[in-house]
mmCIF file of the N, C-alpha and C atoms, coordinates in Angstrom:
data_MODEL
# 
_entry.id   MODEL 
# 
loop_
_atom_site.group_PDB 
_atom_site.id 
_atom_site.type_symbol 
_atom_site.label_atom_id 
_atom_site.label_alt_id 
_atom_site.label_comp_id 
_atom_site.label_asym_id 
_atom_site.label_entity_id 
_atom_site.label_seq_id 
_atom_site.pdbx_PDB_ins_code 
_atom_site.Cartn_x 
_atom_site.Cartn_y 
_atom_site.Cartn_z 
_atom_site.occupancy 
_atom_site.B_iso_or_equiv 
_atom_site.pdbx_formal_charge 
_atom_site.auth_seq_id 
_atom_site.auth_comp_id 
_atom_site.auth_asym_id 
_atom_site.auth_atom_id 
_atom_site.pdbx_PDB_model_num 
ATOM 1   N N  . GLY A 1 1  ? 0.807   -1.263  -0.034  1.00 0.00 ? 1  GLY A N  1 
ATOM 2   C CA . GLY A 1 1  ? 0.066   -0.011  -0.010  1.00 0.00 ? 1  GLY A CA 1 
ATOM 3   C C  . GLY A 1 1  ? 0.772   1.291   -0.014  1.00 0.00 ? 1  GLY A C  1 
ATOM 4   N N  . ILE A 1 2  ? 2.110   1.237   0.008   1.00 0.00 ? 2  ILE A N  1 
ATOM 5   C CA . ILE A 1 2  ? 2.879   2.535   0.202   1.00 0.00 ? 2  ILE A CA 1 
ATOM 6   C C  . ILE A 1 2  ? 3.846   2.478   -1.082  1.00 0.00 ? 2  ILE A C  1 
ATOM 7   N N  . VAL A 1 3  ? 3.782   3.620   -1.744  1.00 0.00 ? 3  VAL A N  1 
ATOM 8   C CA . VAL A 1 3  ? 4.739   3.852   -2.884  1.00 0.00 ? 3  VAL A CA 1 
ATOM 9   C C  . VAL A 1 3  ? 5.868   4.743   -2.420  1.00 0.00 ? 3  VAL A C  1 
ATOM 10  N N  . PRO A 1 4  ? 7.231   4.349   -2.465  1.00 0.00 ? 4  PRO A N  1 
ATOM 11  C CA . PRO A 1 4  ? 8.292   5.263   -2.053  1.00 0.00 ? 4  PRO A CA 1 
ATOM 12  C C  . PRO A 1 4  ? 8.167   6.702   -2.809  1.00 0.00 ? 4  PRO A C  1 
ATOM 13  N N  . LYS A 1 5  ? 8.528   7.704   -2.042  1.00 0.00 ? 5  LYS A N  1 
ATOM 14  C CA . LYS A 1 5  ? 8.570   9.027   -2.565  1.00 0.00 ? 5  LYS A CA 1 
ATOM 15  C C  . LYS A 1 5  ? 9.431   9.178   -3.872  1.00 0.00 ? 5  LYS A C  1 
ATOM 16  N N  . GLU A 1 6  ? 10.585  8.399   -3.795  1.00 0.00 ? 6  GLU A N  1 
ATOM 17  C CA . GLU A 1 6  ? 11.441  8.501   -4.952  1.00 0.00 ? 6  GLU A CA 1 
ATOM 18  C C  . GLU A 1 6  ? 10.741  8.085   -6.311  1.00 0.00 ? 6  GLU A C  1 
ATOM 19  N N  . LEU A 1 7  ? 9.819   7.258   -6.194  1.00 0.00 ? 7  LEU A N  1 
ATOM 20  C CA . LEU A 1 7  ? 9.158   6.723   -7.399  1.00 0.00 ? 7  LEU A CA 1 
ATOM 21  C C  . LEU A 1 7  ? 7.965   7.847   -7.843  1.00 0.00 ? 7  LEU A C  1 
ATOM 22  N N  . LYS A 1 8  ? 7.785   8.664   -7.084  1.00 0.00 ? 8  LYS A N  1 
ATOM 23  C CA . LYS A 1 8  ? 6.652   9.759   -7.354  1.00 0.00 ? 8  LYS A CA 1 
ATOM 24  C C  . LYS A 1 8  ? 7.248   11.042  -7.986  1.00 0.00 ? 8  LYS A C  1 
ATOM 25  N N  . ILE A 1 9  ? 8.636   11.170  -7.962  1.00 0.00 ? 9  ILE A N  1 
ATOM 26  C CA . ILE A 1 9  ? 9.135   12.431  -8.503  1.00 0.00 ? 9  ILE A CA 1 
ATOM 27  C C  . ILE A 1 9  ? 9.113   12.380  -10.032 1.00 0.00 ? 9  ILE A C  1 
ATOM 28  N N  . ALA A 1 10 ? 8.795   13.396  -10.650 1.00 0.00 ? 10 ALA A N  1 
ATOM 29  C CA . ALA A 1 10 ? 8.738   13.328  -12.075 1.00 0.00 ? 10 ALA A CA 1 
ATOM 30  C C  . ALA A 1 10 ? 9.455   14.762  -12.481 1.00 0.00 ? 10 ALA A C  1 
ATOM 31  N N  . ARG A 1 11 ? 9.908   14.828  -13.769 1.00 0.00 ? 11 ARG A N  1 
ATOM 32  C CA . ARG A 1 11 ? 10.359  15.990  -14.270 1.00 0.00 ? 11 ARG A CA 1 
ATOM 33  C C  . ARG A 1 11 ? 9.270   16.527  -15.253 1.00 0.00 ? 11 ARG A C  1 
ATOM 34  N N  . VAL A 1 12 ? 8.832   17.601  -15.184 1.00 0.00 ? 12 VAL A N  1 
ATOM 35  C CA . VAL A 1 12 ? 7.772   18.221  -15.914 1.00 0.00 ? 12 VAL A CA 1 
ATOM 36  C C  . VAL A 1 12 ? 8.401   19.114  -16.916 1.00 0.00 ? 12 VAL A C  1 
ATOM 37  N N  . LEU A 1 13 ? 8.258   18.798  -18.207 1.00 0.00 ? 13 LEU A N  1 
ATOM 38  C CA . LEU A 1 13 ? 8.712   19.542  -19.502 1.00 0.00 ? 13 LEU A CA 1 
ATOM 39  C C  . LEU A 1 13 ? 7.597   19.999  -20.270 1.00 0.00 ? 13 LEU A C  1 
ATOM 40  N N  . PRO A 1 14 ? 7.802   21.352  -20.718 1.00 0.00 ? 14 PRO A N  1 
ATOM 41  C CA . PRO A 1 14 ? 6.904   21.976  -21.550 1.00 0.00 ? 14 PRO A CA 1 
ATOM 42  C C  . PRO A 1 14 ? 6.949   21.429  -22.865 1.00 0.00 ? 14 PRO A C  1 
ATOM 43  N N  . LEU A 1 15 ? 5.828   20.883  -23.470 1.00 0.00 ? 15 LEU A N  1 
ATOM 44  C CA . LEU A 1 15 ? 5.806   20.516  -24.940 1.00 0.00 ? 15 LEU A CA 1 
ATOM 45  C C  . LEU A 1 15 ? 5.012   21.591  -25.803 1.00 0.00 ? 15 LEU A C  1 
ATOM 46  N N  . PHE A 1 16 ? 5.640   22.046  -26.814 1.00 0.00 ? 16 PHE A N  1 
ATOM 47  C CA . PHE A 1 16 ? 5.054   23.054  -27.633 1.00 0.00 ? 16 PHE A CA 1 
ATOM 48  C C  . PHE A 1 16 ? 4.060   22.610  -28.488 1.00 0.00 ? 16 PHE A C  1 
ATOM 49  N N  . LYS A 1 17 ? 2.849   23.222  -28.508 1.00 0.00 ? 17 LYS A N  1 
ATOM 50  C CA . LYS A 1 17 ? 1.693   22.998  -29.482 1.00 0.00 ? 17 LYS A CA 1 
ATOM 51  C C  . LYS A 1 17 ? 1.921   23.933  -30.670 1.00 0.00 ? 17 LYS A C  1 
ATOM 52  N N  . PRO A 1 18 ? 1.704   23.472  -31.871 1.00 0.00 ? 18 PRO A N  1 
ATOM 53  C CA . PRO A 1 18 ? 2.021   24.452  -33.026 1.00 0.00 ? 18 PRO A CA 1 
ATOM 54  C C  . PRO A 1 18 ? 1.030   25.536  -33.136 1.00 0.00 ? 18 PRO A C  1 
ATOM 55  N N  . CYS A 1 19 ? 1.482   26.828  -32.636 1.00 0.00 ? 19 CYS A N  1 
ATOM 56  C CA . CYS A 1 19 ? 0.888   28.043  -32.722 1.00 0.00 ? 19 CYS A CA 1 
ATOM 57  C C  . CYS A 1 19 ? 1.949   29.072  -32.376 1.00 0.00 ? 19 CYS A C  1 
ATOM 58  N N  . ASP A 1 20 ? 1.579   30.095  -31.694 1.00 0.00 ? 20 ASP A N  1 
ATOM 59  C CA . ASP A 1 20 ? 2.470   31.139  -31.400 1.00 0.00 ? 20 ASP A CA 1 
ATOM 60  C C  . ASP A 1 20 ? 3.465   30.731  -30.016 1.00 0.00 ? 20 ASP A C  1 
ATOM 61  N N  . ARG A 1 21 ? 4.616   30.725  -30.255 1.00 0.00 ? 21 ARG A N  1 
ATOM 62  C CA . ARG A 1 21 ? 5.492   30.360  -29.264 1.00 0.00 ? 21 ARG A CA 1 
ATOM 63  C C  . ARG A 1 21 ? 5.629   31.206  -28.053 1.00 0.00 ? 21 ARG A C  1 
ATOM 64  N N  . GLN A 1 22 ? 5.035   32.486  -28.231 1.00 0.00 ? 22 GLN A N  1 
ATOM 65  C CA . GLN A 1 22 ? 5.109   33.523  -27.253 1.00 0.00 ? 22 GLN A CA 1 
ATOM 66  C C  . GLN A 1 22 ? 3.976   33.366  -26.059 1.00 0.00 ? 22 GLN A C  1 
ATOM 67  N N  . SER A 1 23 ? 2.949   32.623  -26.575 1.00 0.00 ? 23 SER A N  1 
ATOM 68  C CA . SER A 1 23 ? 1.849   32.354  -25.606 1.00 0.00 ? 23 SER A CA 1 
ATOM 69  C C  . SER A 1 23 ? 2.077   31.178  -24.710 1.00 0.00 ? 23 SER A C  1 
ATOM 70  N N  . ILE A 1 24 ? 1.978   31.415  -23.435 1.00 0.00 ? 24 ILE A N  1 
ATOM 71  C CA . ILE A 1 24 ? 2.235   30.259  -22.493 1.00 0.00 ? 24 ILE A CA 1 
ATOM 72  C C  . ILE A 1 24 ? 1.126   29.198  -22.719 1.00 0.00 ? 24 ILE A C  1 
ATOM 73  N N  . SER A 1 25 ? -0.001  29.531  -23.067 1.00 0.00 ? 25 SER A N  1 
ATOM 74  C CA . SER A 1 25 ? -1.168  28.547  -23.309 1.00 0.00 ? 25 SER A CA 1 
ATOM 75  C C  . SER A 1 25 ? -0.933  27.630  -24.475 1.00 0.00 ? 25 SER A C  1 
ATOM 76  N N  . ASN A 1 26 ? 0.109   27.749  -25.295 1.00 0.00 ? 26 ASN A N  1 
ATOM 77  C CA . ASN A 1 26 ? 0.353   27.018  -26.318 1.00 0.00 ? 26 ASN A CA 1 
ATOM 78  C C  . ASN A 1 26 ? 1.384   25.805  -25.847 1.00 0.00 ? 26 ASN A C  1 
ATOM 79  N N  . TYR A 1 27 ? 1.596   25.762  -24.510 1.00 0.00 ? 27 TYR A N  1 
ATOM 80  C CA . TYR A 1 27 ? 2.589   24.660  -24.150 1.00 0.00 ? 27 TYR A CA 1 
ATOM 81  C C  . TYR A 1 27 ? 1.710   23.767  -23.244 1.00 0.00 ? 27 TYR A C  1 
ATOM 82  N N  . LYS A 1 28 ? 2.014   22.573  -23.285 1.00 0.00 ? 28 LYS A N  1 
ATOM 83  C CA . LYS A 1 28 ? 1.310   21.470  -22.285 1.00 0.00 ? 28 LYS A CA 1 
ATOM 84  C C  . LYS A 1 28 ? 2.492   20.757  -21.623 1.00 0.00 ? 28 LYS A C  1 
ATOM 85  N N  . PRO A 1 29 ? 2.096   20.473  -20.239 1.00 0.00 ? 29 PRO A N  1 
ATOM 86  C CA . PRO A 1 29 ? 3.158   19.995  -19.395 1.00 0.00 ? 29 PRO A CA 1 
ATOM 87  C C  . PRO A 1 29 ? 3.156   18.445  -19.658 1.00 0.00 ? 29 PRO A C  1 
ATOM 88  N N  . ILE A 1 30 ? 4.281   17.863  -19.702 1.00 0.00 ? 30 ILE A N  1 
ATOM 89  C CA . ILE A 1 30 ? 4.577   16.410  -19.869 1.00 0.00 ? 30 ILE A CA 1 
ATOM 90  C C  . ILE A 1 30 ? 5.380   15.971  -18.712 1.00 0.00 ? 30 ILE A C  1 
ATOM 91  N N  . SER A 1 31 ? 4.857   14.975  -18.048 1.00 0.00 ? 31 SER A N  1 
ATOM 92  C CA . SER A 1 31 ? 5.608   14.399  -16.756 1.00 0.00 ? 31 SER A CA 1 
ATOM 93  C C  . SER A 1 31 ? 6.479   13.202  -17.259 1.00 0.00 ? 31 SER A C  1 
ATOM 94  N N  . VAL A 1 32 ? 7.728   13.360  -16.966 1.00 0.00 ? 32 VAL A N  1 
ATOM 95  C CA . VAL A 1 32 ? 8.675   12.231  -17.280 1.00 0.00 ? 32 VAL A CA 1 
ATOM 96  C C  . VAL A 1 32 ? 9.128   11.466  -15.971 1.00 0.00 ? 32 VAL A C  1 
ATOM 97  N N  . LEU A 1 33 ? 8.542   10.247  -15.916 1.00 0.00 ? 33 LEU A N  1 
ATOM 98  C CA . LEU A 1 33 ? 8.709   9.554   -14.678 1.00 0.00 ? 33 LEU A CA 1 
ATOM 99  C C  . LEU A 1 33 ? 9.906   8.601   -14.667 1.00 0.00 ? 33 LEU A C  1 
ATOM 100 N N  . PRO A 1 34 ? 10.458  8.195   -13.618 1.00 0.00 ? 34 PRO A N  1 
ATOM 101 C CA . PRO A 1 34 ? 11.629  7.283   -13.633 1.00 0.00 ? 34 PRO A CA 1 
ATOM 102 C C  . PRO A 1 34 ? 11.217  5.868   -14.060 1.00 0.00 ? 34 PRO A C  1 
ATOM 103 N N  . ILE A 1 35 ? 12.145  5.197   -14.761 1.00 0.00 ? 35 ILE A N  1 
ATOM 104 C CA . ILE A 1 35 ? 11.909  3.885   -15.454 1.00 0.00 ? 35 ILE A CA 1 
ATOM 105 C C  . ILE A 1 35 ? 11.450  2.921   -14.324 1.00 0.00 ? 35 ILE A C  1 
ATOM 106 N N  . LEU A 1 36 ? 12.058  3.020   -13.109 1.00 0.00 ? 36 LEU A N  1 
ATOM 107 C CA . LEU A 1 36 ? 11.576  1.986   -11.901 1.00 0.00 ? 36 LEU A CA 1 
ATOM 108 C C  . LEU A 1 36 ? 10.062  2.374   -11.667 1.00 0.00 ? 36 LEU A C  1 
ATOM 109 N N  . SER A 1 37 ? 9.548   3.548   -11.764 1.00 0.00 ? 37 SER A N  1 
ATOM 110 C CA . SER A 1 37 ? 8.276   3.758   -11.391 1.00 0.00 ? 37 SER A CA 1 
ATOM 111 C C  . SER A 1 37 ? 7.364   3.174   -12.480 1.00 0.00 ? 37 SER A C  1 
ATOM 112 N N  . LYS A 1 38 ? 7.713   3.280   -13.650 1.00 0.00 ? 38 LYS A N  1 
ATOM 113 C CA . LYS A 1 38 ? 6.896   2.553   -14.776 1.00 0.00 ? 38 LYS A CA 1 
ATOM 114 C C  . LYS A 1 38 ? 6.963   1.097   -14.579 1.00 0.00 ? 38 LYS A C  1 
ATOM 115 N N  . ILE A 1 39 ? 8.005   0.526   -14.284 1.00 0.00 ? 39 ILE A N  1 
ATOM 116 C CA . ILE A 1 39 ? 7.998   -0.880  -14.070 1.00 0.00 ? 39 ILE A CA 1 
ATOM 117 C C  . ILE A 1 39 ? 7.189   -1.344  -12.858 1.00 0.00 ? 39 ILE A C  1 
ATOM 118 N N  . PHE A 1 40 ? 7.145   -0.616  -11.817 1.00 0.00 ? 40 PHE A N  1 
ATOM 119 C CA . PHE A 1 40 ? 6.434   -0.852  -10.645 1.00 0.00 ? 40 PHE A CA 1 
ATOM 120 C C  . PHE A 1 40 ? 5.018   -0.825  -10.774 1.00 0.00 ? 40 PHE A C  1 
ATOM 121 N N  . GLU A 1 41 ? 4.619   0.274   -11.690 1.00 0.00 ? 41 GLU A N  1 
ATOM 122 C CA . GLU A 1 41 ? 3.144   0.512   -12.047 1.00 0.00 ? 41 GLU A CA 1 
ATOM 123 C C  . GLU A 1 41 ? 2.669   -0.666  -12.848 1.00 0.00 ? 41 GLU A C  1 
ATOM 124 N N  . SER A 1 42 ? 3.500   -1.150  -13.713 1.00 0.00 ? 42 SER A N  1 
ATOM 125 C CA . SER A 1 42 ? 3.180   -2.254  -14.709 1.00 0.00 ? 42 SER A CA 1 
ATOM 126 C C  . SER A 1 42 ? 2.910   -3.526  -13.803 1.00 0.00 ? 42 SER A C  1 
ATOM 127 N N  . ILE A 1 43 ? 3.737   -3.809  -12.852 1.00 0.00 ? 43 ILE A N  1 
ATOM 128 C CA . ILE A 1 43 ? 3.562   -4.916  -12.005 1.00 0.00 ? 43 ILE A CA 1 
ATOM 129 C C  . ILE A 1 43 ? 2.298   -4.917  -11.235 1.00 0.00 ? 43 ILE A C  1 
ATOM 130 N N  . VAL A 1 44 ? 1.998   -3.695  -10.624 1.00 0.00 ? 44 VAL A N  1 
ATOM 131 C CA . VAL A 1 44 ? 0.771   -3.415  -9.819  1.00 0.00 ? 44 VAL A CA 1 
ATOM 132 C C  . VAL A 1 44 ? -0.545  -3.635  -10.755 1.00 0.00 ? 44 VAL A C  1 
ATOM 133 N N  . VAL A 1 45 ? -0.468  -3.157  -11.957 1.00 0.00 ? 45 VAL A N  1 
ATOM 134 C CA . VAL A 1 45 ? -1.544  -3.336  -12.875 1.00 0.00 ? 45 VAL A CA 1 
ATOM 135 C C  . VAL A 1 45 ? -1.745  -4.761  -13.254 1.00 0.00 ? 45 VAL A C  1 
ATOM 136 N N  . HIS A 1 46 ? -0.838  -5.484  -13.451 1.00 0.00 ? 46 HIS A N  1 
ATOM 137 C CA . HIS A 1 46 ? -0.866  -6.843  -13.731 1.00 0.00 ? 46 HIS A CA 1 
ATOM 138 C C  . HIS A 1 46 ? -1.422  -7.667  -12.535 1.00 0.00 ? 46 HIS A C  1 
ATOM 139 N N  . LYS A 1 47 ? -0.960  -7.549  -11.373 1.00 0.00 ? 47 LYS A N  1 
ATOM 140 C CA . LYS A 1 47 ? -1.322  -8.156  -10.265 1.00 0.00 ? 47 LYS A CA 1 
ATOM 141 C C  . LYS A 1 47 ? -2.917  -7.793  -9.929  1.00 0.00 ? 47 LYS A C  1 
ATOM 142 N N  . LEU A 1 48 ? -3.223  -6.564  -10.118 1.00 0.00 ? 48 LEU A N  1 
ATOM 143 C CA . LEU A 1 48 ? -4.552  -6.187  -9.786  1.00 0.00 ? 48 LEU A CA 1 
ATOM 144 C C  . LEU A 1 48 ? -5.475  -6.593  -10.825 1.00 0.00 ? 48 LEU A C  1 
ATOM 145 N N  . ASN A 1 49 ? -5.196  -6.636  -12.075 1.00 0.00 ? 49 ASN A N  1 
ATOM 146 C CA . ASN A 1 49 ? -6.043  -7.170  -13.110 1.00 0.00 ? 49 ASN A CA 1 
ATOM 147 C C  . ASN A 1 49 ? -6.218  -8.790  -12.789 1.00 0.00 ? 49 ASN A C  1 
ATOM 148 N N  . GLY A 1 50 ? -5.145  -9.476  -12.503 1.00 0.00 ? 50 GLY A N  1 
ATOM 149 C CA . GLY A 1 50 ? -5.344  -10.873 -12.113 1.00 0.00 ? 50 GLY A CA 1 
ATOM 150 C C  . GLY A 1 50 ? -6.308  -11.029 -10.999 1.00 0.00 ? 50 GLY A C  1 
ATOM 151 N N  . TYR A 1 51 ? -6.174  -10.318 -9.974  1.00 0.00 ? 51 TYR A N  1 
ATOM 152 C CA . TYR A 1 51 ? -6.984  -10.336 -8.757  1.00 0.00 ? 51 TYR A CA 1 
ATOM 153 C C  . TYR A 1 51 ? -8.527  -10.061 -9.144  1.00 0.00 ? 51 TYR A C  1 
ATOM 154 N N  . LEU A 1 52 ? -8.757  -9.084  -9.958  1.00 0.00 ? 52 LEU A N  1 
ATOM 155 C CA . LEU A 1 52 ? -10.149 -8.743  -10.227 1.00 0.00 ? 52 LEU A CA 1 
ATOM 156 C C  . LEU A 1 52 ? -10.676 -9.520  -11.193 1.00 0.00 ? 52 LEU A C  1 
ATOM 157 N N  . GLU A 1 53 ? -9.970  -10.248 -12.077 1.00 0.00 ? 53 GLU A N  1 
ATOM 158 C CA . GLU A 1 53 ? -10.576 -11.250 -12.998 1.00 0.00 ? 53 GLU A CA 1 
ATOM 159 C C  . GLU A 1 53 ? -10.931 -12.442 -12.143 1.00 0.00 ? 53 GLU A C  1 
# 
């Protein structure tokens, strides 16, 4: 039931949408998570799906 804090930390990068580069509303935030976090999430989803089926 507990996820380590290190796996919750993400880098947030602005991704440009094609329009005016000067407007802040033309950027959307993208979260880049650590690879261990993605592996952990995949394992949890697999186990949870098996349990629910």
